[in-house]
KEGU-814044 format. One record per residue (C-alpha): residue in three letters; x, y, z; residue number from 0. Coordinates in Angstrom, 3 decimals. Layout:
{residu:ALA&xx:X&yy:Y&zz:Z&num:NUM}
...
END
This chain:
{residu:MET&xx:-31.859&yy:3.913&zz:-14.469&num:0}
{residu:VAL&xx:-28.837&yy:6.033&zz:-13.559&num:1}
{residu:LEU&xx:-28.415&yy:4.109&zz:-10.299&num:2}
{residu:SER&xx:-28.545&yy:0.740&zz:-12.065&num:3}
{residu:ILE&xx:-25.913&yy:1.855&zz:-14.615&num:4}
{residu:THR&xx:-23.711&yy:3.141&zz:-11.812&num:5}
{residu:SER&xx:-24.028&yy:-0.060&zz:-9.790&num:6}
{residu:ALA&xx:-23.316&yy:-2.141&zz:-12.919&num:7}
{residu:ILE&xx:-20.099&yy:-0.200&zz:-13.589&num:8}
{residu:GLU&xx:-19.027&yy:-0.504&zz:-9.939&num:9}
{residu:SER&xx:-19.679&yy:-4.245&zz:-10.092&num:10}
{residu:LEU&xx:-17.653&yy:-4.516&zz:-13.335&num:11}
{residu:ALA&xx:-14.750&yy:-2.569&zz:-11.814&num:12}
{residu:ASP&xx:-14.770&yy:-4.818&zz:-8.721&num:13}
{residu:ARG&xx:-14.819&yy:-7.952&zz:-10.885&num:14}
{residu:ILE&xx:-11.871&yy:-6.761&zz:-12.970&num:15}
{residu:ILE&xx:-9.792&yy:-5.962&zz:-9.877&num:16}
{residu:ALA&xx:-10.701&yy:-9.255&zz:-8.177&num:17}
{residu:ASN&xx:-9.905&yy:-11.211&zz:-11.356&num:18}
{residu:ALA&xx:-6.525&yy:-9.490&zz:-11.651&num:19}
{residu:VAL&xx:-5.694&yy:-10.345&zz:-8.031&num:20}
{residu:GLU&xx:-6.792&yy:-13.964&zz:-8.524&num:21}
{residu:HIS&xx:-4.435&yy:-14.330&zz:-11.508&num:22}
{residu:HIS&xx:-1.506&yy:-12.606&zz:-9.709&num:23}
{residu:ALA&xx:-1.492&yy:-9.741&zz:-12.220&num:24}
{residu:THR&xx:0.737&yy:-6.758&zz:-11.537&num:25}
{residu:ASP&xx:-0.993&yy:-4.340&zz:-13.945&num:26}
{residu:ILE&xx:-4.349&yy:-3.877&zz:-15.647&num:27}
{residu:HIS&xx:-4.251&yy:-2.266&zz:-19.115&num:28}
{residu:ILE&xx:-7.405&yy:-0.624&zz:-20.483&num:29}
{residu:LEU&xx:-6.612&yy:-0.105&zz:-24.175&num:30}
{residu:PRO&xx:-9.084&yy:1.807&zz:-26.405&num:31}
{residu:ARG&xx:-9.555&yy:0.613&zz:-29.985&num:32}
{residu:LYS&xx:-11.694&yy:1.908&zz:-32.853&num:33}
{residu:GLU&xx:-14.622&yy:-0.430&zz:-32.306&num:34}
{residu:ASP&xx:-14.212&yy:-1.504&zz:-28.688&num:35}
{residu:THR&xx:-11.822&yy:-1.536&zz:-25.715&num:36}
{residu:LEU&xx:-9.422&yy:-4.310&zz:-24.739&num:37}
{residu:ILE&xx:-8.764&yy:-5.217&zz:-21.090&num:38}
{residu:GLN&xx:-5.385&yy:-6.893&zz:-20.551&num:39}
{residu:PHE&xx:-3.557&yy:-8.194&zz:-17.469&num:40}
{residu:ARG&xx:0.215&yy:-8.204&zz:-17.093&num:41}
{residu:ILE&xx:0.995&yy:-11.594&zz:-15.580&num:42}
{residu:THR&xx:4.708&yy:-12.154&zz:-14.919&num:43}
{residu:ASN&xx:6.174&yy:-10.425&zz:-17.984&num:44}
{residu:LYS&xx:3.427&yy:-10.985&zz:-20.531&num:45}
{residu:LEU&xx:0.244&yy:-9.107&zz:-21.411&num:46}
{residu:SER&xx:-2.728&yy:-11.439&zz:-21.417&num:47}
{residu:PRO&xx:-6.045&yy:-10.327&zz:-23.068&num:48}
{residu:ARG&xx:-8.968&yy:-10.880&zz:-20.684&num:49}
{residu:MET&xx:-12.076&yy:-9.234&zz:-22.180&num:50}
{residu:SER&xx:-13.329&yy:-6.579&zz:-24.559&num:51}
{residu:LEU&xx:-15.877&yy:-3.898&zz:-23.702&num:52}
{residu:PRO&xx:-18.092&yy:-1.562&zz:-25.769&num:53}
{residu:LYS&xx:-16.731&yy:1.973&zz:-26.053&num:54}
{residu:ASP&xx:-19.453&yy:3.600&zz:-23.944&num:55}
{residu:GLU&xx:-19.110&yy:1.061&zz:-21.152&num:56}
{residu:CYS&xx:-15.352&yy:1.527&zz:-21.089&num:57}
{residu:ASP&xx:-15.651&yy:5.320&zz:-20.869&num:58}
{residu:ARG&xx:-17.899&yy:4.910&zz:-17.831&num:59}
{residu:LEU&xx:-15.469&yy:2.381&zz:-16.326&num:60}
{residu:ILE&xx:-12.507&yy:4.766&zz:-16.656&num:61}
{residu:SER&xx:-14.598&yy:7.617&zz:-15.232&num:62}
{residu:HIS&xx:-15.491&yy:5.418&zz:-12.258&num:63}
{residu:PHE&xx:-11.836&yy:4.601&zz:-11.558&num:64}
{residu:LYS&xx:-10.885&yy:8.278&zz:-11.918&num:65}
{residu:PHE&xx:-13.646&yy:9.316&zz:-9.515&num:66}
{residu:THR&xx:-12.547&yy:6.828&zz:-6.835&num:67}
{residu:ALA&xx:-8.940&yy:8.074&zz:-7.161&num:68}
{residu:HIS&xx:-9.993&yy:11.749&zz:-6.900&num:69}
{residu:MET&xx:-8.881&yy:12.524&zz:-10.454&num:70}
{residu:ASP&xx:-10.532&yy:15.076&zz:-12.761&num:71}
{residu:ILE&xx:-13.316&yy:13.170&zz:-14.546&num:72}
{residu:GLY&xx:-13.933&yy:15.959&zz:-17.064&num:73}
{residu:GLU&xx:-10.312&yy:16.197&zz:-18.197&num:74}
{residu:ARG&xx:-9.487&yy:13.728&zz:-20.972&num:75}
{residu:ARG&xx:-6.954&yy:15.704&zz:-22.994&num:76}
{residu:ARG&xx:-3.972&yy:15.480&zz:-20.654&num:77}
{residu:PRO&xx:-2.344&yy:12.657&zz:-18.669&num:78}
{residu:GLN&xx:-3.377&yy:12.214&zz:-15.035&num:79}
{residu:SER&xx:-2.316&yy:9.984&zz:-12.162&num:80}
{residu:GLY&xx:-3.925&yy:8.995&zz:-8.897&num:81}
{residu:ALA&xx:-4.023&yy:6.342&zz:-6.208&num:82}
{residu:VAL&xx:-6.681&yy:4.582&zz:-4.155&num:83}
{residu:LEU&xx:-6.906&yy:1.653&zz:-1.736&num:84}
{residu:ALA&xx:-9.039&yy:-1.389&zz:-2.547&num:85}
{residu:ASN&xx:-10.016&yy:-4.426&zz:-0.498&num:86}
{residu:VAL&xx:-10.176&yy:-7.793&zz:-2.274&num:87}
{residu:ASN&xx:-11.132&yy:-10.899&zz:-0.294&num:88}
{residu:GLY&xx:-9.846&yy:-9.407&zz:2.949&num:89}
{residu:ARG&xx:-6.547&yy:-8.238&zz:1.428&num:90}
{residu:SER&xx:-5.681&yy:-4.588&zz:0.941&num:91}
{residu:PHE&xx:-4.237&yy:-3.382&zz:-2.366&num:92}
{residu:GLY&xx:-2.981&yy:0.005&zz:-3.438&num:93}
{residu:LEU&xx:-4.137&yy:0.893&zz:-6.939&num:94}
{residu:ARG&xx:-1.894&yy:3.347&zz:-8.786&num:95}
{residu:LEU&xx:-3.797&yy:4.748&zz:-11.751&num:96}
{residu:SER&xx:-2.384&yy:6.470&zz:-14.817&num:97}
{residu:THR&xx:-4.335&yy:7.833&zz:-17.789&num:98}
{residu:LEU&xx:-3.007&yy:8.784&zz:-21.209&num:99}
{residu:PRO&xx:-4.967&yy:10.365&zz:-24.091&num:100}
{residu:SER&xx:-4.664&yy:8.527&zz:-27.407&num:101}
{residu:ASN&xx:-6.087&yy:8.727&zz:-30.904&num:102}
{residu:ASN&xx:-8.848&yy:6.339&zz:-29.822&num:103}
{residu:ARG&xx:-10.024&yy:8.071&zz:-26.628&num:104}
{residu:GLU&xx:-8.468&yy:7.751&zz:-23.160&num:105}
{residu:SER&xx:-6.402&yy:4.775&zz:-21.978&num:106}
{residu:MET&xx:-5.644&yy:3.704&zz:-18.408&num:107}
{residu:VAL&xx:-3.128&yy:1.474&zz:-16.652&num:108}
{residu:ILE&xx:-3.673&yy:0.333&zz:-13.049&num:109}
{residu:ARG&xx:-0.731&yy:-0.976&zz:-11.018&num:110}
{residu:LEU&xx:-1.688&yy:-3.380&zz:-8.187&num:111}
{residu:LEU&xx:0.425&yy:-3.057&zz:-5.052&num:112}
{residu:PRO&xx:-0.267&yy:-5.518&zz:-2.185&num:113}
{residu:GLN&xx:-0.246&yy:-3.492&zz:1.027&num:114}
{residu:HIS&xx:0.363&yy:-6.009&zz:3.779&num:115}
{residu:ASP&xx:2.352&yy:-8.743&zz:2.079&num:116}
{residu:LYS&xx:5.626&yy:-8.931&zz:3.989&num:117}
{residu:TYR&xx:8.641&yy:-10.417&zz:2.295&num:118}
{residu:SER&xx:11.867&yy:-11.076&zz:4.128&num:119}
{residu:PHE&xx:14.627&yy:-9.713&zz:1.977&num:120}
{residu:ASP&xx:16.449&yy:-13.040&zz:1.694&num:121}
{residu:ARG&xx:13.374&yy:-14.395&zz:-0.114&num:122}
{residu:LEU&xx:13.263&yy:-11.539&zz:-2.600&num:123}
{residu:SER&xx:16.809&yy:-12.061&zz:-3.840&num:124}
{residu:LEU&xx:17.630&yy:-15.222&zz:-5.759&num:125}
{residu:PHE&xx:21.154&yy:-15.233&zz:-4.296&num:126}
{residu:PRO&xx:21.338&yy:-14.789&zz:-0.485&num:127}
{residu:ASP&xx:24.856&yy:-13.335&zz:-0.581&num:128}
{residu:MET&xx:23.586&yy:-10.323&zz:-2.547&num:129}
{residu:ALA&xx:20.778&yy:-9.807&zz:-0.022&num:130}
{residu:LYS&xx:23.363&yy:-9.661&zz:2.772&num:131}
{residu:LYS&xx:25.437&yy:-7.105&zz:0.857&num:132}
{residu:LEU&xx:22.420&yy:-4.850&zz:0.347&num:133}
{residu:LEU&xx:21.422&yy:-5.090&zz:4.001&num:134}
{residu:ASN&xx:24.977&yy:-4.208&zz:5.058&num:135}
{residu:LEU&xx:24.733&yy:-0.998&zz:3.035&num:136}
{residu:LEU&xx:22.056&yy:0.204&zz:5.452&num:137}
{residu:LYS&xx:24.626&yy:0.339&zz:8.238&num:138}
{residu:HIS&xx:26.034&yy:3.539&zz:6.708&num:139}
{residu:SER&xx:25.186&yy:6.614&zz:8.771&num:140}
{residu:HIS&xx:24.989&yy:8.969&zz:5.768&num:141}
{residu:GLY&xx:25.124&yy:9.052&zz:1.992&num:142}
{residu:MET&xx:22.774&yy:8.015&zz:-0.815&num:143}
{residu:ILE&xx:21.797&yy:4.559&zz:-2.097&num:144}
{residu:ILE&xx:19.979&yy:4.415&zz:-5.438&num:145}
{residu:LEU&xx:17.824&yy:1.492&zz:-6.574&num:146}
{residu:THR&xx:17.413&yy:1.583&zz:-10.326&num:147}
{residu:GLY&xx:15.624&yy:-0.337&zz:-13.051&num:148}
{residu:PRO&xx:12.642&yy:-0.036&zz:-15.427&num:149}
{residu:THR&xx:8.996&yy:-0.004&zz:-14.369&num:150}
{residu:GLY&xx:7.966&yy:-3.385&zz:-13.007&num:151}
{residu:SER&xx:11.469&yy:-4.490&zz:-12.039&num:152}
{residu:GLY&xx:10.587&yy:-4.795&zz:-8.346&num:153}
{residu:LYS&xx:12.206&yy:-1.609&zz:-7.020&num:154}
{residu:THR&xx:9.240&yy:-0.704&zz:-4.811&num:155}
{residu:THR&xx:9.026&yy:-4.138&zz:-3.174&num:156}
{residu:THR&xx:12.774&yy:-4.211&zz:-2.590&num:157}
{residu:LEU&xx:12.815&yy:-0.702&zz:-1.175&num:158}
{residu:TYR&xx:10.025&yy:-1.322&zz:1.314&num:159}
{residu:SER&xx:11.586&yy:-4.632&zz:2.344&num:160}
{residu:LEU&xx:14.871&yy:-2.848&zz:3.049&num:161}
{residu:LEU&xx:13.131&yy:-0.115&zz:5.031&num:162}
{residu:ASN&xx:11.108&yy:-2.604&zz:7.057&num:163}
{residu:GLU&xx:14.234&yy:-4.677&zz:7.745&num:164}
{residu:THR&xx:16.358&yy:-1.760&zz:8.936&num:165}
{residu:ALA&xx:13.564&yy:-0.250&zz:11.044&num:166}
{residu:SER&xx:12.897&yy:-3.516&zz:12.887&num:167}
{residu:LYS&xx:16.438&yy:-4.954&zz:13.112&num:168}
{residu:TYR&xx:18.482&yy:-1.837&zz:13.734&num:169}
{residu:GLN&xx:15.804&yy:0.259&zz:15.531&num:170}
{residu:ARG&xx:16.370&yy:3.261&zz:13.279&num:171}
{residu:SER&xx:13.962&yy:6.103&zz:12.575&num:172}
{residu:VAL&xx:12.827&yy:5.945&zz:8.944&num:173}
{residu:ILE&xx:10.767&yy:8.656&zz:7.216&num:174}
{residu:THR&xx:9.622&yy:8.440&zz:3.606&num:175}
{residu:LEU&xx:8.671&yy:11.230&zz:1.195&num:176}
{residu:GLU&xx:6.571&yy:9.747&zz:-1.612&num:177}
{residu:ASP&xx:4.371&yy:10.760&zz:-4.534&num:178}
{residu:PRO&xx:2.187&yy:8.773&zz:-4.159&num:179}
{residu:ILE&xx:2.577&yy:6.460&zz:-1.156&num:180}
{residu:GLU&xx:2.638&yy:3.125&zz:-2.955&num:181}
{residu:LYS&xx:2.561&yy:0.706&zz:-0.039&num:182}
{residu:GLU&xx:1.658&yy:1.074&zz:3.612&num:183}
{residu:CYS&xx:4.511&yy:0.194&zz:5.937&num:184}
{residu:GLY&xx:3.726&yy:0.158&zz:9.656&num:185}
{residu:THR&xx:7.340&yy:0.370&zz:10.806&num:186}
{residu:VAL&xx:8.131&yy:3.702&zz:9.112&num:187}
{residu:LEU&xx:6.645&yy:7.199&zz:9.006&num:188}
{residu:GLN&xx:5.304&yy:7.942&zz:5.511&num:189}
{residu:VAL&xx:4.720&yy:11.449&zz:4.130&num:190}
{residu:GLN&xx:2.647&yy:12.092&zz:1.003&num:191}
{residu:VAL&xx:3.783&yy:14.850&zz:-1.360&num:192}
{residu:ASN&xx:0.866&yy:17.250&zz:-1.864&num:193}
{residu:GLU&xx:1.831&yy:20.260&zz:-3.966&num:194}
{residu:LYS&xx:-1.640&yy:21.845&zz:-3.663&num:195}
{residu:ALA&xx:-1.200&yy:21.896&zz:0.116&num:196}
{residu:GLY&xx:2.367&yy:23.171&zz:-0.174&num:197}
{residu:VAL&xx:4.009&yy:19.833&zz:0.653&num:198}
{residu:THR&xx:6.534&yy:19.696&zz:-2.196&num:199}
{residu:TYR&xx:9.645&yy:17.522&zz:-2.171&num:200}
{residu:ALA&xx:11.730&yy:20.509&zz:-1.054&num:201}
{residu:ALA&xx:9.287&yy:21.655&zz:1.661&num:202}
{residu:GLY&xx:8.674&yy:18.097&zz:2.830&num:203}
{residu:LEU&xx:12.377&yy:17.438&zz:3.171&num:204}
{residu:LYS&xx:12.917&yy:20.544&zz:5.302&num:205}
{residu:ALA&xx:10.176&yy:19.373&zz:7.658&num:206}
{residu:ILE&xx:11.537&yy:15.804&zz:7.735&num:207}
{residu:LEU&xx:15.039&yy:16.993&zz:8.678&num:208}
{residu:ARG&xx:13.550&yy:18.580&zz:11.822&num:209}
{residu:HIS&xx:11.887&yy:15.261&zz:12.720&num:210}
{residu:ASP&xx:15.113&yy:13.481&zz:13.779&num:211}
{residu:PRO&xx:15.290&yy:10.790&zz:11.055&num:212}
{residu:ASP&xx:18.081&yy:8.251&zz:10.682&num:213}
{residu:ILE&xx:17.056&yy:7.234&zz:7.173&num:214}
{residu:ILE&xx:15.110&yy:9.238&zz:4.584&num:215}
{residu:MET&xx:13.466&yy:7.601&zz:1.590&num:216}
{residu:VAL&xx:12.757&yy:9.883&zz:-1.383&num:217}
{residu:GLY&xx:10.293&yy:7.964&zz:-3.541&num:218}
{residu:GLU&xx:11.786&yy:8.569&zz:-6.981&num:219}
{residu:ILE&xx:14.256&yy:10.956&zz:-8.585&num:220}
{residu:ARG&xx:12.296&yy:12.235&zz:-11.577&num:221}
{residu:ASP&xx:13.781&yy:15.659&zz:-12.179&num:222}
{residu:ALA&xx:16.527&yy:18.092&zz:-11.215&num:223}
{residu:GLU&xx:14.660&yy:19.474&zz:-8.198&num:224}
{residu:THR&xx:14.131&yy:16.027&zz:-6.674&num:225}
{residu:ALA&xx:17.777&yy:15.138&zz:-7.336&num:226}
{residu:ARG&xx:18.921&yy:18.276&zz:-5.493&num:227}
{residu:VAL&xx:16.574&yy:17.427&zz:-2.590&num:228}
{residu:ALA&xx:18.002&yy:13.914&zz:-2.260&num:229}
{residu:VAL&xx:21.629&yy:15.065&zz:-2.494&num:230}
{residu:ARG&xx:21.030&yy:17.873&zz:0.017&num:231}
{residu:ALA&xx:19.588&yy:15.367&zz:2.496&num:232}
{residu:ALA&xx:22.585&yy:13.067&zz:2.066&num:233}
{residu:LEU&xx:24.994&yy:15.980&zz:2.568&num:234}
{residu:THR&xx:23.326&yy:16.863&zz:5.888&num:235}
{residu:GLY&xx:24.481&yy:13.577&zz:7.426&num:236}
{residu:HIS&xx:21.496&yy:11.315&zz:6.720&num:237}
{residu:LEU&xx:21.244&yy:8.039&zz:4.837&num:238}
{residu:VAL&xx:19.001&yy:8.538&zz:1.794&num:239}
{residu:LEU&xx:17.364&yy:5.724&zz:-0.164&num:240}
{residu:THR&xx:15.765&yy:6.524&zz:-3.496&num:241}
{residu:THR&xx:14.861&yy:5.013&zz:-6.871&num:242}
{residu:MET&xx:15.553&yy:5.989&zz:-10.459&num:243}
{residu:HIS&xx:14.608&yy:4.700&zz:-13.907&num:244}
{residu:THR&xx:17.812&yy:3.754&zz:-15.725&num:245}
{residu:ARG&xx:18.923&yy:0.700&zz:-17.659&num:246}
{residu:ASP&xx:21.829&yy:-0.222&zz:-15.403&num:247}
{residu:SER&xx:23.799&yy:0.989&zz:-12.382&num:248}
{residu:PRO&xx:26.295&yy:3.251&zz:-14.222&num:249}
{residu:GLY&xx:23.315&yy:4.913&zz:-15.922&num:250}
{residu:ALA&xx:22.204&yy:6.330&zz:-12.560&num:251}
{residu:ILE&xx:25.524&yy:8.172&zz:-12.210&num:252}
{residu:HIS&xx:25.089&yy:9.783&zz:-15.634&num:253}
{residu:ARG&xx:21.482&yy:10.690&zz:-14.824&num:254}
{residu:LEU&xx:22.436&yy:12.407&zz:-11.568&num:255}
{residu:HIS&xx:24.941&yy:14.555&zz:-13.459&num:256}
{residu:GLU&xx:22.331&yy:15.349&zz:-16.130&num:257}
{residu:PHE&xx:20.060&yy:16.578&zz:-13.328&num:258}
{residu:GLY&xx:22.684&yy:19.151&zz:-12.322&num:259}
{residu:VAL&xx:24.438&yy:17.308&zz:-9.489&num:260}
{residu:ASN&xx:28.146&yy:18.137&zz:-9.809&num:261}
{residu:TRP&xx:30.813&yy:15.434&zz:-9.724&num:262}
{residu:LEU&xx:32.072&yy:16.442&zz:-6.277&num:263}
{residu:GLU&xx:28.581&yy:15.997&zz:-4.792&num:264}
{residu:VAL&xx:28.231&yy:12.639&zz:-6.545&num:265}
{residu:GLU&xx:31.536&yy:11.467&zz:-5.036&num:266}
{residu:GLN&xx:30.656&yy:12.757&zz:-1.567&num:267}
{residu:THR&xx:27.133&yy:11.356&zz:-1.356&num:268}
{residu:LEU&xx:26.851&yy:8.181&zz:-3.439&num:269}
{residu:VAL&xx:27.317&yy:5.016&zz:-1.349&num:270}
{residu:ALA&xx:25.978&yy:2.436&zz:-3.798&num:271}
{residu:VAL&xx:23.839&yy:1.944&zz:-6.883&num:272}
{residu:THR&xx:21.965&yy:-1.269&zz:-7.527&num:273}
{residu:ALA&xx:20.023&yy:-2.329&zz:-10.616&num:274}
{residu:GLN&xx:17.552&yy:-5.184&zz:-10.523&num:275}
{residu:ARG&xx:15.277&yy:-7.304&zz:-12.665&num:276}
{residu:ILE&xx:12.579&yy:-9.867&zz:-11.880&num:277}
{residu:VAL&xx:13.261&yy:-13.222&zz:-13.525&num:278}
{residu:GLU&xx:11.016&yy:-16.222&zz:-14.109&num:279}
{residu:LEU&xx:12.233&yy:-19.356&zz:-12.396&num:280}
{residu:ASN&xx:12.112&yy:-22.927&zz:-13.649&num:281}
{residu:CYS&xx:9.435&yy:-24.977&zz:-11.946&num:282}
{residu:PRO&xx:11.233&yy:-27.584&zz:-9.758&num:283}
{residu:PHE&xx:8.629&yy:-30.166&zz:-10.794&num:284}
{residu:CYS&xx:8.063&yy:-29.448&zz:-14.497&num:285}
{residu:GLY&xx:11.182&yy:-27.626&zz:-15.640&num:286}
{residu:GLY&xx:9.427&yy:-25.543&zz:-18.298&num:287}
{residu:GLU&xx:5.791&yy:-24.423&zz:-18.642&num:288}
{residu:CYS&xx:3.585&yy:-26.009&zz:-15.990&num:289}
{residu:PRO&xx:0.612&yy:-28.125&zz:-17.103&num:290}
{residu:PRO&xx:-2.746&yy:-27.487&zz:-15.392&num:291}
{residu:TYR&xx:-2.303&yy:-30.415&zz:-12.970&num:292}
{residu:CYS&xx:0.987&yy:-29.106&zz:-11.513&num:293}
{residu:HIS&xx:0.282&yy:-28.414&zz:-7.819&num:294}
{residu:SER&xx:2.509&yy:-25.340&zz:-7.950&num:295}
{residu:THR&xx:0.412&yy:-23.692&zz:-10.700&num:296}
{residu:GLY&xx:-0.709&yy:-20.228&zz:-9.615&num:297}
{residu:VAL&xx:2.295&yy:-19.776&zz:-7.322&num:298}
{residu:ARG&xx:4.574&yy:-16.968&zz:-8.424&num:299}
{residu:LYS&xx:7.817&yy:-18.535&zz:-9.577&num:300}
{residu:ARG&xx:9.778&yy:-15.302&zz:-9.741&num:301}
{residu:ALA&xx:12.717&yy:-13.757&zz:-7.933&num:302}
{residu:SER&xx:14.925&yy:-10.688&zz:-8.182&num:303}
{residu:VAL&xx:18.497&yy:-10.578&zz:-9.402&num:304}
{residu:PHE&xx:20.752&yy:-7.599&zz:-8.727&num:305}
{residu:GLU&xx:23.901&yy:-5.897&zz:-9.839&num:306}
{residu:LEU&xx:25.725&yy:-3.768&zz:-7.297&num:307}
{residu:LEU&xx:28.107&yy:-0.844&zz:-7.707&num:308}
{residu:SER&xx:29.824&yy:0.066&zz:-4.459&num:309}
{residu:GLY&xx:33.268&yy:0.637&zz:-2.983&num:310}
{residu:LYS&xx:36.176&yy:0.767&zz:-5.434&num:311}
{residu:ALA&xx:33.959&yy:-0.325&zz:-8.341&num:312}
{residu:LEU&xx:31.699&yy:2.682&zz:-7.707&num:313}
{residu:GLU&xx:34.701&yy:5.021&zz:-7.539&num:314}
{residu:ALA&xx:35.922&yy:3.646&zz:-10.874&num:315}
{residu:ALA&xx:32.450&yy:4.026&zz:-12.407&num:316}
{residu:ILE&xx:32.275&yy:7.688&zz:-11.345&num:317}
{residu:ARG&xx:35.718&yy:8.334&zz:-12.836&num:318}
{residu:SER&xx:34.654&yy:6.557&zz:-16.030&num:319}
{residu:SER&xx:31.508&yy:8.709&zz:-16.187&num:320}
{residu:ARG&xx:33.733&yy:11.790&zz:-15.988&num:321}
{residu:GLY&xx:35.566&yy:10.633&zz:-19.103&num:322}
{residu:GLU&xx:38.605&yy:8.938&zz:-17.578&num:323}
{residu:ALA&xx:39.880&yy:5.757&zz:-19.186&num:324}
{residu:VAL&xx:39.149&yy:3.420&zz:-16.276&num:325}
{residu:ARG&xx:38.078&yy:-0.221&zz:-16.407&num:326}
{residu:VAL&xx:34.997&yy:-0.874&zz:-14.284&num:327}
{residu:GLU&xx:34.477&yy:-4.431&zz:-13.049&num:328}
{residu:TYR&xx:31.487&yy:-5.404&zz:-10.932&num:329}
{residu:PRO&xx:28.832&yy:-8.185&zz:-10.764&num:330}
{residu:THR&xx:26.489&yy:-7.190&zz:-13.623&num:331}
{residu:LEU&xx:22.921&yy:-8.335&zz:-14.197&num:332}
{residu:GLY&xx:24.122&yy:-10.438&zz:-17.112&num:333}
{residu:LYS&xx:26.544&yy:-12.330&zz:-14.889&num:334}
{residu:ALA&xx:23.849&yy:-12.895&zz:-12.243&num:335}
{residu:ILE&xx:21.387&yy:-14.240&zz:-14.810&num:336}
{residu:ARG&xx:24.002&yy:-16.500&zz:-16.411&num:337}
{residu:LYS&xx:24.848&yy:-17.868&zz:-12.961&num:338}
{residu:GLY&xx:21.160&yy:-18.611&zz:-12.320&num:339}
{residu:ILE&xx:20.840&yy:-20.371&zz:-15.690&num:340}
{residu:ALA&xx:23.958&yy:-22.473&zz:-15.034&num:341}
{residu:LEU&xx:22.547&yy:-23.551&zz:-11.655&num:342}
{residu:GLY&xx:19.211&yy:-24.454&zz:-13.251&num:343}
{residu:TYR&xx:17.167&yy:-21.790&zz:-11.438&num:344}
{residu:ILE&xx:16.384&yy:-19.384&zz:-14.290&num:345}
{residu:LYS&xx:14.863&yy:-20.038&zz:-17.709&num:346}
{residu:TYR&xx:17.309&yy:-19.456&zz:-20.564&num:347}
{residu:SER&xx:14.728&yy:-17.253&zz:-22.330&num:348}
{residu:GLU&xx:15.191&yy:-14.717&zz:-19.524&num:349}
{residu:TYR&xx:18.771&yy:-14.077&zz:-20.672&num:350}
{residu:GLU&xx:17.596&yy:-13.098&zz:-24.146&num:351}
{residu:ARG&xx:14.799&yy:-10.959&zz:-22.709&num:352}
{residu:LEU&xx:16.785&yy:-9.059&zz:-20.095&num:353}
{residu:VAL&xx:20.481&yy:-8.966&zz:-20.967&num:354}
{residu:PHE&xx:21.603&yy:-6.179&zz:-23.221&num:355}
{residu:SER&xx:23.515&yy:-6.886&zz:-26.422&num:356}
{residu:HIS&xx:26.447&yy:-4.688&zz:-25.439&num:357}
{residu:GLU&xx:27.437&yy:-6.963&zz:-22.535&num:358}
{residu:GLU&xx:30.235&yy:-9.421&zz:-23.105&num:359}
{residu:THR&xx:29.186&yy:-13.062&zz:-23.078&num:360}
END
C-alpha cells in the first residue's frame, strides 16, 4: 500500500512537471486553501489554474518534491529552498524549489529553468543595438556590471547568454559562484555555494581568485556580505557580473550603498547597470490574442527590453544618488517599450503593466 501511494505521488509530480513544460510555464505554484490545494502555472505573465488536489495528497506531493531536492521533509514551520534536475521528454530542466509556511499549511513554488536551451544574445533582445552595447561591456578588463530587475524578468537567461558569448567569442576564463547553480553552462566553470561544507561566498571568492579567472559571476547580491565580496573582486582587477533585485537601474546604486559599499568604491568599480523586463509581442499573423488555429500558437512570443546606465549617464546617476542636483538622461525601460509599441512589436497593454507612473510620458 505504501509503495502504491508513493508511486502514485511520483507519477503525479512527473505529470505536473511535464504539463508545465508542454505549456511553456516558467513557474508552478502550489497554493494551499482551506478545503483543497490549487495548482497554478505561470504562463507568460499570467497565473493559470490547472487543477485542485485534496489536502492530504498535496502534502505528500510537497514532501516528495522536498525529498528529491534534499530539503528537510519534517520542517514545515520555516521557509526552505532547494534545487534538483529533471528530465522531460529528453530535455533537462533545473527545478528551483521554494517553500513558505502559510495559515493554510505549506506552499511551494517551482521555477523551471531549461538547462541546454542556447539563445544567441541578439535573439534575446528586442533591439539588436542594445544587444551589441551589452556585449561590448564585456570587453572591460575589470569592474562590475549589475543586471537588475524583479523575479521573472529574464536576468538569469541574459546572464548565462552573456557568459556563454564571452567565453566562446573572446576565449576568456569565466568562473561563477552561485547559490544555487540555476543553469548548466558547458563553457564556464561553475561553483556551488555550500555553507555547510565551508564554501561561503567569501571563501569561494578567495579560491576563485587563485584560479586565474578573467570574469567572475556572483549569482546575486542579496546582502551586505555578498556586496562586499563582489566589490572586492572587482577591485582586484577582475570583471564581475552579478544580479540584483531592484525596480530600475538607479535603484541598484542606492542598494549598493545601503549594503555598506562606500561611494568611492561604487565609482571605482561600477562599469554599468542594466534593468530589463520581458514583454509580450504582437503575433505577426493575428495582431492580438491568437485563435486556436494560428500556426504560431504555443510559440513563445516574448522578448527582453533593456535600459542601460553606463559612461557619463552612470557618473551622473552616482552623483545624483549622493544628493547632487544632476539631471540623469539615459534610455529607460519606458522609452524602450514605447519604441516597441510605436513599431508595432509590443502590445500596448505591456506599457500599462510594466512602466512606472513616475516616468514622464
